[in-house]
N, C-alpha and C positions, 0 to 999 in steps of 0.2 A: 701293606698287609690287606688281604681281601676280606669281604664280608663273611666268607667261609670260616674265618677264624673268630667269629663272634658267637658266643653261646646264646642260643635262641630261646631257652626256657630254663626254669628252675631258679634256685637262689642266686646264681651268678649270671642271670640273664643280662645281656648287654656287655659283658666283660670280653675283652680280647684275649685269646690264648695262642700260644705258639707251640707247635709240636716238634720235637727233635728226636729222631730215631737214633738208637745206638748203632754203631758201626756193624757191618756184616762181612768185612773183608775175610776174616778167618773162617767163619762158618761157611761161607761160600765155597771155600776150597774143599769142603766135605759134603757137597750137595747130595751125592748118591748115598753116602753113609747117613746123613741127616734124614733123608726121605725114608730109607730103610728103618732107621731107629724109631722115628716118629710113628711109622706104621706099626711096627712090632711092639713097641712099648705102650703107646697111647692109642692105637687104632685110628690114627689121623693121616689123612692124605695131604700132599704138599699144599693144596689150596686151602686147607683147613687151619693152617697155623703160620705164624711168623716168628722166627727166632733170630737173635743177634749174637754178636760175640759175647755179650754179657748175660745171655739166657742161662738159667739154672734149673735144675730139677724141681726146685720149690715153686717155680713159676707155673708148674703144671700139676700141682697137688689137686686132687679131686677129679682129675680126668680119667676116665675109664676105670672107675672104682679104685684108684690108687690114692688113698687119703693121706699118706705120709711120704716123706722123702725116703724113708727106710723101705717102704713098700715098693717104691719106684726102683730103688737100688736093687732090691731082691728080684724084680722083673728083669732088670739088666743082667743080673747074674744068670737067670734062667735062660735068657735069649742069647747072651753073648759069652757066657762062661767066665766072667770076672765081676767082682764087686767094685764099683767106682769109688775111688778115694776122693776125687773132686766132684763137687756138685755141678760144675759147669759143663755145658754141652761140648764146647770146643775141646776141653781136656778129655772128655769121654770119647769123642770122635777120633782124637789123636790116638788113644789106646786101641780102639777098634781098628784103625788103619795099621798100627804097628803089629797087630796080631793077625794081619793078613786081610783086613777089610771085610767086606760083606760077601 
């Protein structure tokens, strides 16, 4: 493990940490849909966010004045014509694709 994994300041100074990112296999299949979704719903460009197969709407509460999951779901309804039943991006992207994509 490199020195990059050692916390340099704060109450945990000197502790080693390991970062493990969640898989992105499924979400990568929907790259164009994900880019469109994040732009239309949250006003974010691809370089401004990172999502994984486990990302959910609640991970983005407070972005672009969307303070609740319900507010985000309502924005999805406005932009894509359906109210998401699942909070997970992969499930939402699957529905968007099944409805003809972007």
